[in-house]
GURO-391363 format. One record per atom (N, C-alpha, C): residue in one letter; x, y, z. Coordinates in nm, 4 decimals, m for minus. Layout:
% residues N
   res       east      north         up
     a          X          Y          Z
...
***
This chain:
% residues 221
   res       east      north         up
     m    14.9838    m1.6238    22.0418
     m    14.9597    m1.6890    22.1115
     m    14.9773    m1.8833    22.0662
     i    14.9988    m1.9406    22.1581
     i    15.0714    m2.0700    22.1175
     i    14.9472    m2.1928    22.0834
     y    14.9330    m2.2832    22.0212
     y    14.8793    m2.3866    22.0756
     y    14.9553    m2.4914    22.1290
     l    14.8346    m2.5617    22.2407
     l    14.8587    m2.7315    22.2807
     l    14.7823    m2.8031    22.2705
     a    14.7649    m2.9306    22.2238
     a    14.6265    m3.0049    22.2056
     a    14.5986    m3.0941    22.3610
     d    14.4805    m3.0824    22.3752
     d    14.4188    m3.1284    22.4848
     d    14.3555    m3.2664    22.4868
     t    14.4575    m3.3644    22.4523
     t    14.4284    m3.5017    22.3977
     t    14.4978    m3.5931    22.4336
     a    14.4720    m3.7087    22.4674
     a    14.5807    m3.8146    22.4063
     a    14.5725    m3.9130    22.3461
     n    14.4872    m3.9143    22.2582
     n    14.4654    m4.0057    22.1409
     n    14.5511    m3.9571    22.0594
     v    14.6506    m4.0989    22.0617
     v    14.7319    m4.1339    21.9047
     v    14.6896    m4.1207    21.8047
     e    14.5755    m4.1679    21.8006
     e    14.5727    m4.1109    21.6448
     e    14.5370    m3.9479    21.5448
     e    14.4418    m3.8865    21.6537
     e    14.4087    m3.7821    21.6440
     e    14.5660    m3.6722    21.6956
     l    14.6976    m3.7264    21.7904
     l    14.8121    m3.6581    21.8014
     l    14.8708    m3.6718    21.6552
     k    14.8555    m3.7776    21.6294
     k    14.9349    m3.8010    21.5081
     k    14.9018    m3.7224    21.3701
     k    14.7488    m3.6949    21.3854
     k    14.7201    m3.6219    21.2424
     k    14.7727    m3.4688    21.2672
     l    14.7688    m3.4157    21.4013
     l    14.7542    m3.2874    21.4396
     l    14.9057    m3.2400    21.3906
     f    15.0141    m3.3012    21.4548
     f    15.1686    m3.3266    21.4610
     f    15.1637    m3.3256    21.3453
     y    15.1121    m3.4159    21.1784
     y    15.1288    m3.3792    21.0509
     y    15.1441    m3.2543    20.9954
     y    15.0340    m3.2079    21.0839
     y    15.0595    m3.0405    21.0276
     y    15.0243    m2.9275    21.0666
     f    14.9554    m2.9376    21.2011
     f    14.9437    m2.7982    21.2999
     f    15.0735    m2.7945    21.3462
     p    15.0765    m2.6513    21.3772
     p    15.2070    m2.6205    21.4643
     p    15.1929    m2.5870    21.6279
     l    15.1664    m2.6976    21.6676
     l    15.1394    m2.7188    21.8133
     l    15.2962    m2.7171    21.8876
     e    15.2592    m2.6786    21.9859
     e    15.4148    m2.6782    22.0460
     e    15.3602    m2.7464    22.1971
     g    15.3081    m2.8560    22.2048
     g    15.2953    m2.9244    22.3178
     g    15.1404    m3.0067    22.3932
     v    15.1461    m3.0943    22.3992
     v    15.0162    m3.1674    22.4795
     v    15.0257    m3.1826    22.5979
     t    14.8651    m3.1130    22.6244
     t    14.8560    m3.1448    22.7824
     t    14.7369    m3.2895    22.7998
     t    14.7528    m3.3465    22.9418
     t    14.6860    m3.4209    22.9618
     t    14.6023    m3.4365    23.0846
     n    14.5034    m3.5130    23.1177
     n    14.4644    m3.5390    23.3066
     n    14.3544    m3.6263    23.2775
     p    14.3342    m3.6881    23.4424
     p    14.2731    m3.8261    23.4043
     p    14.1578    m3.8641    23.3435
     t    14.0994    m3.7395    23.3167
     t    13.9423    m3.7472    23.2287
     t    14.0020    m3.7871    23.0516
     i    14.0904    m3.7260    23.0165
     i    14.1820    m3.7581    22.9042
     i    14.2026    m3.8460    22.8796
     l    14.2768    m3.8951    23.0090
     l    14.3856    m4.0214    22.9888
     l    14.2565    m4.1473    23.0024
     a    14.1566    m4.1281    23.0778
     a    14.0561    m4.2202    23.0836
     a    13.9675    m4.2613    22.9655
     a    13.9277    m4.1591    22.8732
     a    13.8768    m4.1464    22.7690
     a    13.9664    m4.2493    22.6344
     e    14.0295    m4.2416    22.6568
     e    14.1698    m4.3757    22.6215
     e    14.1329    m4.5310    22.6108
     k    14.0294    m4.5403    22.7017
     k    14.0031    m4.6808    22.7746
     k    14.1637    m4.7945    22.8122
     k    14.2947    m4.7115    22.8484
     k    14.3949    m4.8159    22.8560
     k    14.4759    m4.7370    22.9843
     p    14.5455    m4.8056    23.0485
     p    14.5996    m4.7495    23.1934
     p    14.7661    m4.6200    23.1361
     m    14.7714    m4.5747    23.2375
     m    14.8484    m4.4602    23.1570
     m    15.0251    m4.5297    23.1416
     s    15.0733    m4.6608    23.1683
     s    15.1840    m4.6375    23.1620
     s    15.1318    m4.7505    22.9880
     q    15.0609    m4.7650    22.9060
     q    15.0333    m4.7645    22.8083
     q    15.0398    m4.6126    22.7348
     i    15.0295    m4.5563    22.7776
     i    14.9725    m4.3978    22.6930
     i    15.0907    m4.3511    22.6856
     m    15.1186    m4.3523    22.8041
     m    15.2423    m4.2199    22.8166
     m    15.3626    m4.2184    22.7870
     p    15.4687    m4.3846    22.7137
     p    15.5447    m4.3695    22.6228
     p    15.5159    m4.3597    22.4736
     k    15.3947    m4.3739    22.4363
     k    15.3008    m4.3175    22.2959
     k    15.3282    m4.1760    22.2898
     l    15.2671    m4.1239    22.4280
     l    15.2843    m3.9383    22.4138
     l    15.4070    m3.9025    22.3608
     v    15.5304    m3.9440    22.4827
     v    15.6832    m3.8617    22.5105
     v    15.7005    m3.9261    22.3243
     e    15.6704    m4.0318    22.2928
     e    15.7580    m4.0379    22.1729
     e    15.7155    m3.9350    22.0942
     l    15.5690    m3.9522    22.0630
     l    15.4767    m3.8412    21.9780
     l    15.5211    m3.6778    21.9953
     v    15.5607    m3.6470    22.1334
     v    15.5633    m3.5376    22.1269
     v    15.7370    m3.4549    22.0939
     g    15.8340    m3.5318    22.1418
     g    15.9285    m3.4953    22.0905
     g    15.9810    m3.3992    22.2405
     d    16.0194    m3.3117    22.1644
     d    16.0432    m3.2096    22.2321
     d    15.9639    m3.0833    22.2955
     k    15.9037    m3.1338    22.2178
     k    15.7520    m3.0100    22.2743
     k    15.6804    m2.9965    22.3927
     m    15.6342    m2.9145    22.4715
     m    15.5682    m2.8882    22.5670
     m    15.5238    m3.0959    22.6281
     l    15.5155    m3.1515    22.7605
     l    15.4289    m3.2024    22.7498
     l    15.3697    m3.2082    22.9420
     h    15.2608    m3.1532    22.9306
     h    15.2071    m3.1331    23.0339
     h    15.1165    m3.2323    23.1004
     v    15.1696    m3.3241    23.2589
     v    15.0995    m3.4378    23.2761
     v    15.0050    m3.3943    23.4159
     q    14.9399    m3.4788    23.4759
     q    14.8481    m3.4102    23.6335
     q    14.9180    m3.4828    23.6602
     m    14.8857    m3.4296    23.8240
     m    14.9565    m3.5289    23.9408
     m    14.8062    m3.5766    23.9814
     i    14.7642    m3.6733    24.0264
     i    14.6318    m3.7045    24.1001
     i    14.6795    m3.7137    24.2743
     s    14.7764    m3.7142    24.2886
     s    14.7794    m3.7247    24.4530
     s    14.7471    m3.6044    24.5281
     n    14.6949    m3.6718    24.6905
     n    14.6523    m3.5877    24.7496
     n    14.7139    m3.4846    24.8000
     k    14.8286    m3.5223    24.8786
     k    14.9240    m3.4810    24.9332
     k    15.0229    m3.4431    24.8813
     a    15.0823    m3.3094    24.9297
     a    15.2245    m3.1846    24.8916
     a    15.3216    m3.2939    24.8326
     e    15.3690    m3.3782    24.9891
     e    15.4932    m3.4475    24.9213
     e    15.5039    m3.5876    24.8226
     d    15.3047    m3.6141    24.8176
     d    15.2647    m3.7348    24.7731
     d    15.2884    m3.6349    24.5897
     m    15.2569    m3.5812    24.5698
     m    15.2542    m3.4541    24.4575
     m    15.4286    m3.5025    24.4197
     v    15.5104    m3.4174    24.4635
     v    15.6456    m3.3980    24.4553
     v    15.6955    m3.5636    24.4113
     r    15.6304    m3.6663    24.5194
     r    15.7290    m3.7664    24.3965
     r    15.6852    m3.8206    24.3269
     e    15.5261    m3.8262    24.2803
     e    15.4755    m3.8443    24.1662
     e    15.5506    m3.7986    24.0392
     a    15.5559    m3.6496    24.0397
     a    15.6156    m3.5683    24.0108
     a    15.7507    m3.5958    23.8941
     v    15.7942    m3.6237    24.0745
     v    15.9742    m3.7380    23.9794
     v    16.0078    m3.8322    23.9707
     a    15.8609    m3.9321    23.9931
     a    15.8883    m4.0629    23.9561
     a    15.8485    m4.0567    23.7805
     y    15.7890    m3.9523    23.7370
     y    15.6803    m3.9819    23.5931
     y    15.8901    m3.9231    23.4723
     k    15.9219    m3.7779    23.5564
     k    16.0641    m3.7526    23.4930
     k    16.1213    m3.8718    23.4711
     k    16.1797    m3.9444    23.5727
     k    16.2550    m3.9961    23.6134
     k    16.1744    m4.1776    23.5005
     m    16.1176    m4.1715    23.4930
     m    16.0457    m4.3368    23.4430
     m    16.0815    m4.3401    23.2533
     y    15.9629    m4.1550    23.2631
     y    15.9944    m4.1907    23.0887
     y    16.1029    m4.0568    23.0107
     d    16.2299    m4.0454    23.1649
     d    16.3757    m3.9872    23.1074
     d    16.2894    m3.8065    22.9785
     l    16.2184    m3.7929    23.1112
     l    16.1673    m3.6502    23.0870
     l    16.2507    m3.5120    23.0746
     g    16.2461    m3.4548    22.9732
     g    16.3521    m3.3254    23.0302
     g    16.2635    m3.1637    23.0658
     d    16.3264    m3.0765    23.0000
     d    16.2598    m2.9342    23.0727
     d    16.1650    m2.9058    23.0145
     n    16.0976    m2.9841    22.9043
     n    15.9735    m2.9676    22.8372
     n    15.8511    m3.0297    22.8833
     y    15.8555    m3.1028    23.0353
     y    15.8005    m3.1139    23.0945
     y    15.7503    m3.1103    23.2268
     f    15.6161    m3.0701    23.2236
     f    15.6054    m2.9472    23.3280
     f    15.4320    m3.0495    23.3694
     a    15.4854    m3.1118    23.5137
     a    15.3564    m3.0888    23.6516
     a    15.2510    m3.0875    23.6815
     k    15.1197    m3.0806    23.6077
     k    14.9900    m3.0100    23.6520
     k    14.9632    m3.0530    23.7978
     i    14.9371    m2.9478    23.8454
     i    14.9073    m2.9085    24.0108
     i    14.7749    m2.8686    23.9943
     p    14.6648    m2.9236    24.0693
     p    14.6035    m2.8069    24.0952
     p    14.5897    m2.7442    24.2127
     v    14.4870    m2.5966    24.2038
     v    14.4973    m2.5271    24.3034
     v    14.4030    m2.5352    24.4476
     t    14.5054    m2.6593    24.5150
     t    14.4355    m2.6526    24.6425
     t    14.5450    m2.6412    24.7499
     e    14.5176    m2.6450    24.8682
     e    14.5935    m2.6277    24.9569
     e    14.6949    m2.6917    24.9602
     e    14.6787    m2.8275    24.9024
     e    14.7961    m2.9048    24.8954
     e    14.8926    m2.8581    24.7827
     g    14.7957    m2.8774    24.6651
     g    14.8811    m2.8237    24.5321
     g    14.9679    m2.6832    24.5734
     y    14.8989    m2.5828    24.6524
     y    14.9824    m2.4902    24.6585
     y    15.0964    m2.5301    24.7246
     r    15.0980    m2.5635    24.8182
     r    15.2086    m2.6111    24.9015
     r    15.3396    m2.7105    24.8356
     a    15.3312    m2.7862    24.7267
     a    15.3680    m2.8990    24.6389
     a    15.4129    m2.7992    24.5709
     m    15.3747    m2.7185    24.4921
     m    15.4234    m2.5862    24.3990
     m    15.5574    m2.5480    24.3868
     p    15.6236    m2.5159    24.4873
     p    15.7419    m2.4933    24.5081
     p    15.8325    m2.6136    24.5636
     m    15.7825    m2.7045    24.5952
     m    15.8362    m2.8374    24.6567
     m    15.8902    m2.8865    24.5097
     i    15.7979    m2.8851    24.4126
     i    15.8426    m2.9323    24.2632
     i    15.9513    m2.8489    24.1745
     k    15.8968    m2.7626    24.2250
     k    16.0294    m2.6395    24.1368
     k    16.1830    m2.6680    24.1704
     d    16.1778    m2.6745    24.3705
     d    16.2754    m2.7208    24.4141
     d    16.3154    m2.8512    24.3560
     k    16.2779    m2.9556    24.2597
     k    16.3378    m3.0455    24.2209
     k    16.3589    m3.0201    24.1008
     g    16.3536    m2.9365    24.0155
     g    16.4179    m2.8930    23.8986
     g    16.2834    m2.9041    23.8026
     i    16.1642    m2.9192    23.8165
     i    16.0542    m2.9693    23.7486
     i    15.9856    m2.8446    23.7253
     n    15.9532    m2.8395    23.6407
     n    15.8551    m2.7493    23.5835
     n    15.7083    m2.7448    23.6125
     v    15.5965    m2.6170    23.6603
     v    15.4698    m2.6590    23.7401
     v    15.3929    m2.5767    23.6125
     t    15.2878    m2.6816    23.5966
     t    15.1272    m2.6150    23.5836
     t    15.0115    m2.5748    23.6628
     a    14.9794    m2.5010    23.6799
     a    14.8820    m2.5094    23.7892
     a    14.7597    m2.4745    23.7107
     t    14.6974    m2.6001    23.7469
     t    14.5807    m2.5994    23.6990
     t    14.3876    m2.5982    23.7615
     a    14.2994    m2.6430    23.6980
     a    14.1055    m2.5932    23.7740
     a    14.1460    m2.4889    23.8557
     i    14.2165    m2.3808    23.7627
     i    14.1527    m2.2434    23.7983
     i    14.0246    m2.1427    23.7881
     f    13.9770    m2.1019    23.8452
     f    13.8541    m2.0588    23.8406
     f    13.8377    m1.9116    23.8510
     t    13.9699    m1.8210    23.8687
     t    13.9368    m1.6788    23.9528
     t    14.0866    m1.6688    23.9340
     q    14.1043    m1.4937    23.9207
     q    14.2344    m1.4872    23.8718
     q    14.3212    m1.4011    24.0319
     q    14.2604    m1.4813    24.1306
     q    14.3364    m1.4912    24.2792
     q    14.4252    m1.6244    24.2800
     q    14.3175    m1.7457    24.2365
     q    14.3907    m1.8707    24.2602
     q    14.5202    m1.8469    24.1199
     a    14.5019    m1.8034    24.0341
     a    14.6055    m1.7543    23.9412
     a    14.7510    m1.6896    23.9982
     l    14.6854    m1.5613    24.0632
     l    14.7514    m1.4957    24.0889
     l    14.8970    m1.5723    24.2252
     v    14.8114    m1.6726    24.3257
     v    14.8515    m1.7254    24.4361
     v    14.9691    m1.8468    24.3689
     a    14.9006    m1.8704    24.2378
     a    14.9816    m2.0125    24.1765
     a    15.1646    m1.9446    24.1608
     a    15.0713    m1.8556    24.0313
     a    15.2099    m1.6954    24.0246
     a    15.3441    m1.7266    24.0915
     r    15.2280    m1.6496    24.2038
     r    15.3640    m1.6702    24.3042
     r    15.4224    m1.7609    24.4092
     a    15.3083    m1.8513    24.4348
     a    15.4441    m2.0224    24.4529
     a    15.4982    m2.0711    24.3743
     g    15.5128    m2.0132    24.1995
     g    15.6008    m2.0888    24.1376
     g    15.5871    m2.1116    23.9945
     a    15.4120    m2.1042    23.9806
     a    15.3767    m2.1850    23.8691
     a    15.4840    m2.1713    23.7894
     d    15.4632    m2.2086    23.6593
     d    15.5488    m2.2096    23.5320
     d    15.3676    m2.1445    23.4208
     w    15.2738    m2.2066    23.4690
     w    15.1911    m2.1713    23.3478
     w    15.0680    m2.1770    23.4457
     v    14.9813    m2.0848    23.3921
     v    14.8395    m2.1280    23.4937
     v    14.7135    m2.1317    23.4189
     a    14.6446    m2.2627    23.4627
     a    14.5563    m2.2863    23.3551
     a    14.4001    m2.2816    23.3506
     p    14.3223    m2.1575    23.3530
     p    14.1868    m2.1301    23.4042
     p    14.1303    m2.1545    23.2876
     y    13.9844    m2.2190    23.3375
     y    13.8815    m2.3062    23.3144
     y    13.7908    m2.2376    23.2099
     v    13.7877    m2.2030    23.0880
     v    13.7098    m2.1156    23.0539
     v    13.5662    m2.1537    23.0335
     n    13.5196    m2.2536    22.9458
     n    13.3802    m2.3267    22.9596
     n    13.3125    m2.3591    23.0443
     r    13.4196    m2.4111    23.1215
     r    13.3570    m2.4423    23.3077
     r    13.2768    m2.3423    23.3519
     l    13.3606    m2.1777    23.2866
     l    13.3356    m2.1220    23.3879
     l    13.2193    m2.0636    23.3305
     d    13.2202    m2.0726    23.1931
     d    13.0752    m1.9797    23.1692
     d    12.9430    m2.0454    23.1398
     n    12.9848    m2.1995    23.2106
     n    12.8581    m2.2599    23.2434
     n    12.7887    m2.2515    23.3821
     i    12.8653    m2.1827    23.4284
     i    12.7935    m2.1372    23.5705
     i    12.8018    m2.0397    23.5746
     s    12.7137    m1.9518    23.4524
     s    12.7160    m1.8050    23.4504
     s    12.8174    m1.7143    23.5089
     s    12.9428    m1.7378    23.4652
     s    13.0764    m1.6599    23.5060
     s    13.1026    m1.6142    23.3670
     h    13.2220    m1.5797    23.3744
     h    13.2949    m1.4938    23.2423
     h    13.3999    m1.5426    23.2167
     g    13.4257    m1.6593    23.1640
     g    13.5970    m1.7222    23.1700
     g    13.6652    m1.6393    23.1049
     i    13.6354    m1.5835    22.9458
     i    13.6857    m1.4959    22.8921
     i    13.7344    m1.3700    22.9699
     e    13.6905    m1.3503    23.0819
     e    13.7234    m1.2140    23.1406
     e    13.7842    m1.2226    23.2724
     v    13.8256    m1.3798    23.3348
     v    13.9092    m1.3946    23.3821
     v    14.0135    m1.3697    23.3235
     v    14.0165    m1.4797    23.2011
     v    14.1357    m1.5233    23.1281
     v    14.2150    m1.3485    23.1578
     g    14.1080    m1.2986    23.0906
     g    14.1699    m1.1202    23.0393
     g    14.2252    m1.0543    23.1941
     n    14.1993    m1.0836    23.3033
     n    14.2245    m0.9989    23.4376
     n    14.3439    m1.1155    23.5092
     i    14.3307    m1.2481    23.4812
     i    14.4551    m1.3080    23.5021
     i    14.5761    m1.2602    23.4152
     v    14.5797    m1.2536    23.2615
     v    14.6509    m1.1495    23.1649
     v    14.7439    m1.0453    23.2440
     e    14.6337    m0.9058    23.2598
     e    14.6378    m0.8106    23.3205
     e    14.7571    m0.8448    23.4799
     n    14.7114    m0.9154    23.5750
     n    14.7904    m0.9223    23.6690
     n    14.9141    m0.9255    23.6549
     i    14.8897    m1.0738    23.6075
     i    15.0688    m1.0743    23.5217
     i    15.1655    m1.0315    23.5137
     k    15.0753    m0.9299    23.4179
     k    15.1684    m0.8412    23.3481
     k    15.2167    m0.6997    23.4455
     r    15.1539    m0.6560    23.5268
     r    15.1171    m0.5779    23.6243
     r    15.1899    m0.5902    23.7129
     y    15.2436    m0.7238    23.7169
     y    15.3376    m0.7618    23.8496
     y    15.4237    m0.8265    23.8827
     n    15.4533    m0.8335    23.6949
     n    15.5545    m0.8533    23.6041
     n    15.6578    m1.0126    23.6568
     l    15.5665    m1.1339    23.6659
     l    15.5259    m1.2511    23.7040
     l    15.5847    m1.2914    23.5856
     n    15.7212    m1.3971    23.6192
     n    15.7576    m1.4842    23.5187
     n    15.6097    m1.6089    23.4955
     t    15.5232    m1.6159    23.4244
     t    15.4654    m1.7042    23.4061
     t    15.3437    m1.6874    23.3457
     g    15.3199    m1.7422    23.2857
     g    15.2511    m1.7775    23.1371
     g    15.0700    m1.8305    23.1893
     v    14.9760    m1.7426    23.0822
     v    14.8282    m1.8166    23.0452
     v    14.8064    m1.9508    22.9835
     l    14.8125    m2.0432    23.0069
     l    14.7757    m2.1691    22.9520
     l    14.6101    m2.1444    22.9924
     a    14.5203    m2.1241    22.8380
     a    14.4024    m2.1068    22.8665
     a    14.3579    m2.2793    22.8345
     a    14.2166    m2.2578    22.8853
     a    14.1908    m2.4362    22.8525
     a    14.0508    m2.4485    22.8822
     s    13.9876    m2.5543    22.8662
     s    13.8457    m2.6040    22.8619
     s    13.7645    m2.5210    22.7730
     f    13.7880    m2.5738    22.6399
     f    13.7001    m2.4788    22.5101
     f    13.6094    m2.5969    22.4813
     k    13.4408    m2.4872    22.4570
     k    13.3697    m2.5427    22.3355
     k    13.3480    m2.5393    22.2052
     t    13.4151    m2.4066    22.1372
     t    13.3577    m2.3156    22.0527
     t    13.5618    m2.2520    22.0016
     v    13.5350    m2.2656    21.8980
     v    13.6348    m2.2026    21.8340
     v    13.6423    m2.0311    21.8434
     d    13.5222    m1.9587    21.8777
     d    13.5378    m1.8282    21.9360
     d    13.5817    m1.8603    22.0452
     q    13.5570    m1.9362    22.1543
     q    13.6092    m1.9022    22.2823
     q    13.7655    m1.8643    22.2673
     v    13.8404    m2.0178    22.1864
     v    13.9765    m1.9665    22.1332
     v    13.9785    m1.8114    22.1174
     h    13.8967    m1.7922    21.9679
     h    13.9414    m1.6662    21.9284
     h    13.9866    m1.5276    22.0611
     r    13.8712    m1.5255    22.1592
     r    13.8564    m1.4338    22.2572
     r    13.9455    m1.4561    22.3539
     v    14.0439    m1.5605    22.3713
     v    14.1403    m1.5621    22.4639
     v    14.2663    m1.5332    22.3904
     s    14.2820    m1.5340    22.2616
     s    14.3844    m1.4755    22.1939
     s    14.3547    m1.2967    22.2254
     m    14.2498    m1.2668    22.2264
     m    14.2516    m1.1153    22.1808
     m    14.2557    m1.1401    22.3136
     m    14.2722    m1.1531    22.4659
     m    14.2823    m1.1165    22.5414
     m    14.4260    m1.1180    22.6191
     g    14.5292    m1.1982    22.5116
     g    14.6561    m1.1937    22.5340
     g    14.6820    m1.2799    22.5708
     s    14.6266    m1.4010    22.6246
     s    14.6860    m1.5458    22.6911
     s    14.8111    m1.5796    22.5961
     q    14.8763    m1.6271    22.6480
     q    15.0079    m1.7056    22.5932
     q    14.9879    m1.8305    22.5001
     a    14.8561    m1.8631    22.5454
     a    14.8847    m2.0071    22.5099
     a    14.6967    m2.0777    22.5385
     a    14.6735    m2.1567    22.4400
     a    14.5472    m2.2051    22.4590
     a    14.5989    m2.3773    22.4383
     t    14.5267    m2.4467    22.5325
     t    14.5243    m2.6446    22.5233
     t    14.3566    m2.6280    22.4426
     v    14.3475    m2.6988    22.3025
     v    14.2381    m2.7012    22.3298
     v    14.2433    m2.8572    22.1689
     g    14.0852    m2.8974    22.1962
     g    14.0635    m3.0458    22.2062
     g    14.0876    m3.0685    22.0069
     f    14.1107    m3.1945    21.9946
     f    14.1108    m3.2564    21.8534
     f    13.9917    m3.1403    21.7644
     e    13.9342    m3.1443    21.7604
     e    13.7821    m3.1281    21.7312
     e    13.7707    m2.9667    21.6673
     i    13.8171    m2.8661    21.8117
     i    13.8394    m2.7654    21.7982
     i    13.9109    m2.7032    21.7184
     l    14.0481    m2.7492    21.7563
     l    14.1657    m2.7081    21.6514
     l    14.1624    m2.7080    21.5417
     e    14.0400    m2.8123    21.4721
     e    14.0413    m2.8873    21.3223
     e    13.9588    m2.8083    21.2603
     r    13.8644    m2.7163    21.3443
     r    13.7906    m2.6441    21.3261
     r    13.8580    m2.4964    21.2507
     l    13.9392    m2.4465    21.3327
     l    13.9804    m2.2921    21.3763
     l    14.0582    m2.3080    21.2499
     r    14.1314    m2.4010    21.2338
     r    14.2118    m2.3807    21.1153
     r    14.1699    m2.3549    20.9814
     s    14.0327    m2.4047    20.9577
     s    13.9441    m2.3623    20.8116
     s    13.8386    m2.3330    20.8259
     h    13.7887    m2.2934    20.7255
     h    13.7123    m2.2223    20.7056
     h    13.6298    m2.2635    20.5364
     p    13.4897    m2.3037    20.4655
     p    13.4304    m2.3219    20.3625
     p    13.4973    m2.2569    20.2516
     m    13.5072    m2.1403    20.2878
     m    13.5533    m2.0462    20.2170
     m    13.7204    m2.0720    20.1235
     t    13.7727    m2.1079    20.2563
     t    13.9187    m2.1155    20.1705
     t    13.9196    m2.2414    20.0794
     d    13.8360    m2.3819    20.1120
     d    13.8021    m2.4630    20.0369
     d    13.7276    m2.4396    19.9210
     t    13.6158    m2.3314    19.9095
     t    13.5954    m2.2858    19.7861
     t    13.7232    m2.2104    19.6797
     s    13.7849    m2.1235    19.7451
     s    13.8990    m2.0817    19.6667
     s    13.9690    m2.1880    19.6068
     v    14.0649    m2.2767    19.6653
     v    14.1538    m2.3746    19.6648
     v    14.0460    m2.4131    19.5472
     e    13.9459    m2.4451    19.5402
     e    13.8762    m2.5156    19.4105
     e    13.8736    m2.4236    19.2382
     w    13.8532    m2.2927    19.3179
     w    13.8956    m2.2090    19.1992
     w    14.0361    m2.1881    19.1279
     f    14.1017    m2.1703    19.2439
     f    14.2352    m2.1878    19.1858
     f    14.2795    m2.2882    19.0878
     e    14.2372    m2.4029    19.1811
     e    14.2768    m2.5270    19.0675
     e    14.1893    m2.5243    18.9498
     n    14.1197    m2.4731    18.8992
     n    14.0586    m2.4627    18.8038
     n    14.0716    m2.3772    18.6981
     d    14.0822    m2.2926    18.7541
     d    14.1632    m2.1534    18.6479
     d    14.3234    m2.1933    18.6299
     a    14.4046    m2.2667    18.7066
     a    14.4985    m2.3312    18.6448
     a    14.5228    m2.4474    18.5705
     k    14.4093    m2.4656    18.4922
     k    14.4197    m2.6118    18.3792
     k    14.4903    m2.5285    18.2556
     g    14.5643    m2.5964    18.2433
     g    14.6315    m2.5516    18.0525
     g    14.7542    m2.4112    18.1144
     i    14.7010    m2.3612    18.2289
     i    14.7975    m2.2595    18.2275
     i    14.8930    m2.2642    18.3179
     y    14.9079    m2.3725    18.4136
     y    15.0193    m2.4184    18.5031
     y    15.1323    m2.4468    18.4694
     d    15.2337    m2.4514    18.2877
     d    15.2529    m2.5595    18.2643
     d    15.4081    m2.5723    18.2991
     i    15.4621    m2.5630    18.3573
     i    15.5958    m2.6065    18.4422
     i    15.5597    m2.7042    18.4907
     d    15.6996    m2.7692    18.4990
     d    15.6875    m2.9074    18.5379
     d    15.7902    m2.9097    18.6347
     f    15.7657    m2.9655    18.7383
     f    15.8572    m2.9496    18.8863
     f    15.8589    m3.0766    18.9209
***
């Protein structure tokens, strides 16, 4: 499973890209609003930080034709390449927009998915990635991990060229469980990414190594 950062905070991304093997960044209006800056100020910094990694940008238009124009506009404005993915919600207009955007040579990530059938329809409409919301399902007494597993199984069963990009996490355990379900990717917030790569026993072990190495590691380098 590959990891993406679900944040538009430049300082968080700088830290993550310094050490974490990220494959990209995902954004949505809520994430951008948290930075209290207009998109025109945030996007150039994100494009610079991401480089040739994936950048998933959500369309805010309601009509299919407007979604297409919006997706094309971002691509041209920021000179985006094959690493650019237009995030499209799985609404009536969204499903209609997906093949239209693909026809423009732009990748599509279907978002705001809550059922395996929504994901399957999006895959049939040409989505490159489908993004089920794990924690939001759990919050309504549903089973987000199970839904992710069913989506993975459906895509394999029908040989669809679509990846599962699990989203909406509140715990490290949720990330772990979607990886065990076979999700190809997960987009995760800064704090959870920091927690999943660390463990207090690792820190303790490093301290032991450092103490034991004193007077033993005497080779200059």
